[in-house]
Backbone as CSV, one residue per row, in Angstrom:
resi,resn,N_x,N_y,N_z,CA_x,CA_y,CA_z,C_x,C_y,C_z
1,UNK,-109.994,-137.620,-73.474,-110.942,-136.620,-73.043,-110.200,-135.465,-72.390
2,UNK,-110.639,-134.289,-72.686,-110.024,-133.095,-72.139,-110.588,-132.848,-70.744
3,UNK,-109.759,-132.960,-69.727,-110.237,-132.776,-68.359,-110.046,-131.356,-67.872
4,UNK,-109.307,-130.553,-68.607,-109.108,-129.162,-68.205,-110.372,-128.369,-68.490
5,UNK,-110.571,-127.312,-67.723,-111.743,-126.460,-67.903,-111.434,-125.408,-68.964
6,UNK,-111.334,-125.844,-70.209,-110.999,-124.918,-71.279,-112.236,-124.372,-71.962
7,UNK,-113.264,-125.171,-72.105,-114.516,-124.712,-72.683,-114.495,-124.666,-74.198
8,UNK,-115.695,-124.396,-74.735,-115.885,-124.411,-76.181,-115.132,-123.285,-76.870
9,UNK,-115.071,-122.122,-76.267,-114.404,-120.986,-76.912,-112.916,-121.268,-77.112
10,UNK,-112.263,-121.820,-76.104,-110.849,-122.146,-76.260,-110.660,-123.258,-77.273
11,UNK,-111.528,-124.273,-77.231,-111.434,-125.381,-78.190,-111.572,-124.861,-79.620
12,UNK,-112.496,-123.939,-79.827,-112.697,-123.373,-81.156,-111.461,-122.608,-81.619
13,UNK,-110.910,-121.791,-80.753,-109.717,-121.015,-81.112,-108.513,-121.929,-81.330
14,UNK,-108.390,-122.949,-80.515,-107.304,-123.906,-80.676,-107.414,-124.631,-82.011
15,UNK,-108.619,-125.049,-82.348,-108.858,-125.745,-83.604,-108.534,-124.847,-84.793
16,UNK,-108.932,-123.593,-84.734,-108.653,-122.672,-85.836,-107.146,-122.436,-85.975
17,UNK,-106.442,-122.326,-84.839,-104.982,-122.162,-84.884,-104.322,-123.369,-85.540
18,UNK,-104.768,-124.562,-85.174,-104.218,-125.783,-85.777,-104.545,-125.856,-87.263
19,UNK,-105.765,-125.497,-87.621,-106.191,-125.514,-89.017,-105.350,-124.567,-89.862
20,UNK,-105.163,-123.352,-89.392,-104.417,-122.358,-90.164,-102.953,-122.762,-90.308
21,UNK,-102.320,-123.180,-89.208,-100.903,-123.545,-89.306,-100.705,-124.776,-90.186
22,UNK,-101.591,-125.751,-90.090,-101.488,-126.942,-90.933,-101.726,-126.594,-92.394
23,UNK,-102.718,-125.755,-92.660,-103.045,-125.376,-94.039,-101.946,-124.547,-94.691
24,UNK,-101.169,-123.842,-93.904,-100.090,-123.024,-94.461,-98.806,-123.835,-94.609
25,UNK,-98.435,-124.582,-93.592,-97.117,-125.223,-93.558,-97.048,-126.465,-94.441
26,UNK,-97.950,-127.416,-94.264,-97.777,-128.718,-94.907,-98.047,-128.745,-96.407
27,UNK,-99.022,-128.018,-96.935,-99.115,-127.967,-98.398,-97.865,-127.343,-99.040
28,UNK,-97.295,-126.326,-98.386,-96.055,-125.731,-98.904,-94.924,-126.756,-98.895
29,UNK,-94.845,-127.540,-97.830,-93.826,-128.591,-97.752,-94.012,-129.597,-98.882
30,UNK,-95.248,-129.998,-99.131,-95.500,-130.978,-100.187,-95.144,-130.431,-101.566
31,UNK,-95.445,-129.173,-101.821,-95.112,-128.583,-103.119,-93.600,-128.565,-103.308
32,UNK,-92.876,-128.123,-102.294,-91.411,-128.078,-102.380,-90.853,-129.492,-102.546
33,UNK,-91.401,-130.450,-101.805,-90.913,-131.828,-101.885,-91.200,-132.450,-103.249
34,UNK,-92.359,-132.159,-103.841,-92.674,-132.700,-105.160,-91.740,-132.137,-106.236
35,UNK,-91.250,-130.922,-106.026,-90.329,-130.333,-106.995,-88.960,-131.012,-106.979
36,UNK,-88.583,-131.568,-105.822,-87.305,-132.260,-105.685,-87.540,-133.571,-104.929
37,UNK,-88.103,-134.591,-105.604,-88.529,-135.813,-104.908,-87.385,-136.754,-104.529
38,UNK,-86.813,-136.522,-103.383,-85.830,-137.444,-102.815,-86.277,-137.782,-101.400
39,UNK,-85.847,-138.912,-100.859,-86.271,-139.269,-99.499,-85.854,-138.230,-98.466
40,UNK,-84.680,-137.686,-98.592,-84.197,-136.717,-97.617,-84.925,-135.388,-97.662
41,UNK,-85.442,-135.023,-98.831,-86.128,-133.744,-98.964,-87.336,-133.676,-98.044
42,UNK,-88.196,-134.658,-98.137,-89.415,-134.629,-97.332,-89.098,-134.742,-95.846
43,UNK,-88.150,-135.562,-95.475,-87.810,-135.723,-94.064,-87.291,-134.417,-93.482
44,UNK,-86.373,-133.759,-94.183,-85.846,-132.483,-93.710,-86.919,-131.406,-93.626
45,UNK,-87.775,-131.348,-94.647,-88.855,-130.366,-94.639,-89.866,-130.652,-93.527
46,UNK,-90.141,-131.926,-93.283,-91.084,-132.266,-92.207,-90.539,-131.856,-90.841
47,UNK,-89.263,-132.073,-90.617,-88.664,-131.672,-89.342,-88.783,-130.162,-89.174
48,UNK,-88.444,-129.419,-90.224,-88.557,-127.960,-90.161,-90.010,-127.531,-89.969
49,UNK,-90.927,-128.194,-90.665,-92.344,-127.852,-90.551,-92.905,-128.109,-89.164
50,UNK,-92.523,-129.231,-88.574,-93.002,-129.555,-87.229,-92.475,-128.544,-86.213
51,UNK,-91.199,-128.207,-86.313,-90.630,-127.221,-85.388,-91.340,-125.874,-85.554
52,UNK,-91.548,-125.455,-86.793,-92.238,-124.195,-87.053,-93.668,-124.220,-86.514
53,UNK,-94.374,-125.331,-86.715,-95.748,-125.420,-86.241,-95.810,-125.441,-84.713
54,UNK,-94.889,-126.126,-84.057,-94.875,-126.163,-82.589,-94.678,-124.754,-82.034
55,UNK,-93.766,-124.004,-82.613,-93.529,-122.633,-82.144,-94.771,-121.770,-82.369
56,UNK,-95.350,-121.851,-83.560,-96.539,-121.052,-83.866,-97.714,-121.428,-82.964
57,UNK,-97.923,-122.725,-82.747,-99.046,-123.146,-81.904,-98.833,-122.783,-80.441
58,UNK,-97.598,-122.818,-79.970,-97.333,-122.413,-78.587,-97.718,-120.950,-78.385
59,UNK,-97.346,-120.116,-79.332,-97.685,-118.688,-79.237,-99.192,-118.485,-79.351
60,UNK,-99.817,-119.119,-80.328,-101.263,-118.946,-80.539,-102.086,-119.512,-79.384
61,UNK,-101.681,-120.652,-78.829,-102.416,-121.213,-77.696,-102.228,-120.377,-76.432
62,UNK,-101.055,-119.830,-76.242,-100.848,-118.951,-75.088,-101.738,-117.716,-75.204
63,UNK,-101.814,-117.152,-76.401,-102.686,-115.992,-76.605,-104.153,-116.365,-76.401
64,UNK,-104.555,-117.516,-76.902,-105.946,-117.956,-76.726,-106.265,-118.191,-75.258
65,UNK,-105.321,-118.739,-74.502,-105.548,-118.989,-73.072,-105.686,-117.686,-72.305
66,UNK,-104.944,-116.673,-72.701,-105.012,-115.379,-72.007,-106.339,-114.691,-72.273
67,UNK,-106.840,-114.786,-73.502,-108.037,-114.040,-73.888,-109.327,-114.847,-73.832
68,UNK,-109.288,-116.067,-73.323,-110.487,-116.905,-73.233,-110.739,-117.260,-71.779
69,UNK,-111.955,-117.048,-71.337,-112.276,-117.407,-69.951,-112.502,-118.914,-69.855
70,UNK,-112.143,-119.461,-68.709,-112.252,-120.901,-68.501,-113.707,-121.306,-68.302
71,UNK,-114.091,-122.365,-68.979,-115.428,-122.951,-68.849,-115.268,-124.458,-68.820
72,UNK,-116.186,-125.158,-68.197,-116.101,-126.624,-68.257,-116.470,-127.107,-69.661
73,UNK,-115.830,-128.201,-70.070,-116.198,-128.803,-71.356,-117.617,-129.329,-71.255
74,UNK,-118.313,-129.313,-72.362,-119.677,-129.811,-72.359,-119.842,-130.885,-73.438
75,UNK,-121.042,-131.406,-73.512,-121.334,-132.472,-74.465,-121.193,-131.982,-75.900
76,UNK,-121.466,-130.712,-76.142,-121.367,-130.150,-77.481,-119.931,-130.245,-78.012
77,UNK,-118.951,-129.917,-77.179,-117.550,-129.985,-77.586,-117.168,-131.425,-77.932
78,UNK,-117.598,-132.366,-77.122,-117.293,-133.773,-77.398,-118.004,-134.263,-78.662
79,UNK,-119.241,-133.811,-78.885,-119.973,-134.217,-80.086,-119.317,-133.657,-81.349
80,UNK,-118.853,-132.423,-81.286,-118.165,-131.824,-82.432,-116.894,-132.597,-82.738
81,UNK,-116.124,-132.915,-81.702,-114.886,-133.675,-81.902,-115.186,-135.045,-82.520
82,UNK,-116.228,-135.692,-82.035,-116.584,-137.020,-82.546,-116.994,-136.954,-84.020
83,UNK,-117.858,-136.013,-84.367,-118.326,-135.889,-85.756,-117.180,-135.528,-86.697
84,UNK,-116.307,-134.649,-86.248,-115.175,-134.236,-87.077,-114.182,-135.371,-87.247
85,UNK,-113.962,-136.145,-86.195,-113.071,-137.308,-86.295,-113.609,-138.326,-87.295
86,UNK,-114.909,-138.512,-87.306,-115.511,-139.445,-88.263,-115.283,-138.981,-89.694
87,UNK,-115.454,-137.678,-89.955,-115.229,-137.163,-91.299,-113.756,-137.302,-91.691
88,UNK,-112.856,-136.962,-90.776,-111.424,-137.112,-91.061,-111.058,-138.553,-91.356
89,UNK,-111.659,-139.486,-90.625,-111.416,-140.902,-90.869,-111.921,-141.348,-92.227
90,UNK,-113.058,-140.822,-92.637,-113.606,-141.151,-93.951,-112.684,-140.635,-95.059
91,UNK,-112.226,-139.397,-94.939,-111.305,-138.839,-95.932,-110.023,-139.669,-95.987
92,UNK,-109.508,-140.055,-94.824,-108.297,-140.863,-94.770,-108.510,-142.229,-95.415
93,UNK,-109.640,-142.864,-95.141,-109.925,-144.187,-95.714,-110.020,-144.118,-97.235
94,UNK,-110.726,-143.131,-97.754,-110.844,-142.987,-99.208,-109.471,-142.698,-99.815
95,UNK,-108.708,-141.834,-99.163,-107.376,-141.502,-99.657,-106.445,-142.694,-99.679
96,UNK,-106.470,-143.500,-98.639,-105.609,-144.689,-98.595,-106.018,-145.679,-99.691
97,UNK,-107.308,-145.832,-99.909,-107.763,-146.696,-101.001,-107.235,-146.189,-102.341
98,UNK,-107.263,-144.872,-102.547,-106.751,-144.310,-103.790,-105.240,-144.498,-103.916
99,UNK,-104.527,-144.446,-102.798,-103.078,-144.699,-102.837,-102.814,-146.160,-103.185
100,UNK,-103.640,-147.066,-102.700,-103.500,-148.474,-103.090,-103.695,-148.603,-104.605
101,UNK,-104.698,-147.928,-105.146,-104.919,-147.940,-106.602,-103.719,-147.339,-107.334
102,UNK,-103.151,-146.257,-106.793,-101.958,-145.646,-107.377,-100.791,-146.631,-107.388
103,UNK,-100.620,-147.345,-106.294,-99.529,-148.313,-106.196,-99.688,-149.425,-107.227
104,UNK,-100.903,-149.893,-107.424,-101.165,-150.914,-108.446,-100.861,-150.348,-109.835
105,UNK,-101.303,-149.117,-110.088,-101.039,-148.486,-111.386,-99.541,-148.299,-111.606
106,UNK,-98.820,-147.968,-110.545,-97.369,-147.813,-110.663,-96.719,-149.143,-111.032
107,UNK,-97.178,-150.221,-110.431,-96.634,-151.544,-110.743,-96.910,-151.946,-112.177
108,UNK,-98.085,-151.579,-112.674,-98.419,-151.896,-114.066,-97.641,-151.020,-115.040
109,UNK,-97.363,-149.784,-114.641,-96.663,-148.844,-115.526,-95.179,-149.166,-115.635
110,UNK,-94.603,-149.672,-114.568,-93.158,-149.946,-114.571,-92.880,-151.267,-113.878
111,UNK,-93.220,-152.400,-114.523,-93.056,-153.692,-113.856,-91.598,-154.081,-113.593
112,UNK,-90.650,-153.535,-114.353,-89.241,-153.892,-114.165,-88.560,-153.033,-113.105
113,UNK,-89.132,-151.953,-112.716,-88.499,-151.057,-111.756,-88.904,-149.623,-112.022
114,UNK,-88.186,-148.711,-111.441,-88.550,-147.306,-111.575,-87.292,-146.451,-111.588
115,UNK,-87.451,-145.286,-112.138,-86.387,-144.279,-112.085,-86.740,-143.307,-110.970
116,UNK,-85.763,-142.862,-110.188,-86.059,-141.902,-109.118,-86.767,-140.670,-109.680
117,UNK,-87.827,-140.270,-109.008,-88.599,-139.112,-109.446,-89.669,-139.422,-110.462
118,UNK,-89.752,-140.679,-110.922,-90.769,-141.031,-111.901,-92.094,-141.313,-111.188
119,UNK,-93.115,-141.421,-112.009,-94.452,-141.716,-111.498,-94.464,-142.996,-110.671
120,UNK,-93.674,-143.984,-111.049,-93.682,-145.284,-110.392,-92.799,-145.348,-109.152
121,UNK,-92.176,-144.272,-108.782,-91.270,-144.262,-107.632,-92.027,-144.411,-106.320
122,UNK,-91.529,-145.224,-105.399,-92.167,-145.327,-104.078,-92.095,-144.009,-103.301
123,UNK,-91.148,-143.162,-103.653,-91.058,-141.849,-103.009,-92.315,-141.043,-103.324
124,UNK,-92.759,-141.085,-104.572,-93.971,-140.375,-104.971,-95.172,-140.955,-104.221
125,UNK,-95.212,-142.262,-104.071,-96.302,-142.892,-103.311,-96.315,-142.385,-101.873
126,UNK,-95.142,-142.285,-101.270,-95.051,-141.758,-99.909,-95.536,-140.323,-99.829
127,UNK,-95.170,-139.502,-100.809,-95.619,-138.106,-100.823,-97.141,-138.026,-100.943
128,UNK,-97.698,-138.851,-101.824,-99.157,-138.845,-102.005,-99.846,-139.316,-100.731
129,UNK,-99.289,-140.325,-100.083,-99.873,-140.800,-98.833,-99.823,-139.719,-97.752
130,UNK,-98.721,-138.986,-97.685,-98.634,-137.878,-96.735,-99.641,-136.786,-97.094
131,UNK,-99.823,-136.516,-98.380,-100.813,-135.526,-98.808,-102.220,-135.951,-98.388
132,UNK,-102.514,-137.235,-98.466,-103.813,-137.752,-98.033,-103.989,-137.529,-96.532
133,UNK,-102.938,-137.773,-95.758,-103.002,-137.542,-94.315,-103.258,-136.068,-94.014
134,UNK,-102.571,-135.179,-94.701,-102.779,-133.740,-94.500,-104.213,-133.358,-94.874
135,UNK,-104.707,-133.883,-95.979,-106.084,-133.597,-96.397,-107.087,-134.082,-95.360
136,UNK,-106.833,-135.244,-94.788,-107.714,-135.783,-93.753,-107.742,-134.869,-92.527
137,UNK,-106.573,-134.425,-92.099,-106.508,-133.534,-90.932,-107.154,-132.187,-91.222
138,UNK,-106.942,-131.652,-92.414,-107.567,-130.382,-92.771,-109.090,-130.521,-92.824
139,UNK,-109.582,-131.625,-93.362,-111.028,-131.854,-93.403,-111.595,-131.952,-91.988
140,UNK,-110.896,-132.663,-91.116,-111.357,-132.814,-89.734,-111.407,-131.461,-89.021
141,UNK,-110.350,-130.691,-89.147,-110.295,-129.411,-88.446,-111.255,-128.386,-89.041
142,UNK,-111.399,-128.377,-90.368,-112.338,-127.454,-91.003,-113.775,-127.799,-90.612
143,UNK,-114.089,-129.076,-90.553,-115.427,-129.505,-90.150,-115.702,-129.080,-88.709
144,UNK,-114.736,-129.254,-87.834,-114.912,-128.825,-86.452,-115.096,-127.315,-86.355
145,UNK,-114.361,-126.550,-87.167,-114.494,-125.100,-87.141,-115.899,-124.688,-87.588
146,UNK,-116.421,-125.340,-88.613,-117.776,-125.032,-89.082,-118.798,-125.394,-88.011
147,UNK,-118.642,-126.552,-87.378,-119.599,-126.957,-86.354,-119.546,-126.041,-85.134
148,UNK,-118.366,-125.575,-84.754,-118.272,-124.627,-83.638,-118.987,-123.332,-83.973
149,UNK,-118.875,-122.876,-85.194,-119.514,-121.617,-85.595,-121.028,-121.775,-85.680
150,UNK,-121.500,-122.923,-86.172,-122.937,-123.134,-86.349,-123.662,-123.324,-85.040
151,UNK,-123.015,-123.941,-84.082,-123.706,-124.279,-82.825,-123.741,-123.100,-81.877
């Protein structure tokens, strides 16, 4: 629970900042990683992406704090967070189920093993699982942004 007196306006701006930075950075990382599917590629790109996002969010949150007046959190902010978390969890659950289906299909396609970069590679499974996580977070943040605007 957020105990600081940030209020709905700051929460909305913070959510939009997180949504935009996540939507820009991580899909680009996944595209680059899919073009060169090695274990080190995704790890290196993720480290760079996290550092870039931390810097961007620090700047955006500082700007939001300067231009937003402090208000106490209310029930509406908590309800939006709860509803958005539920949607993100649903997207994640469906995505993980689909990754399980992908893993089964990979085993059927290449029962003797796999070639690096092939459809049956566990590296590809890891990339798809990370893509599902990103999709879940984007769905959660986009839903929260819509609910903040509607309310």
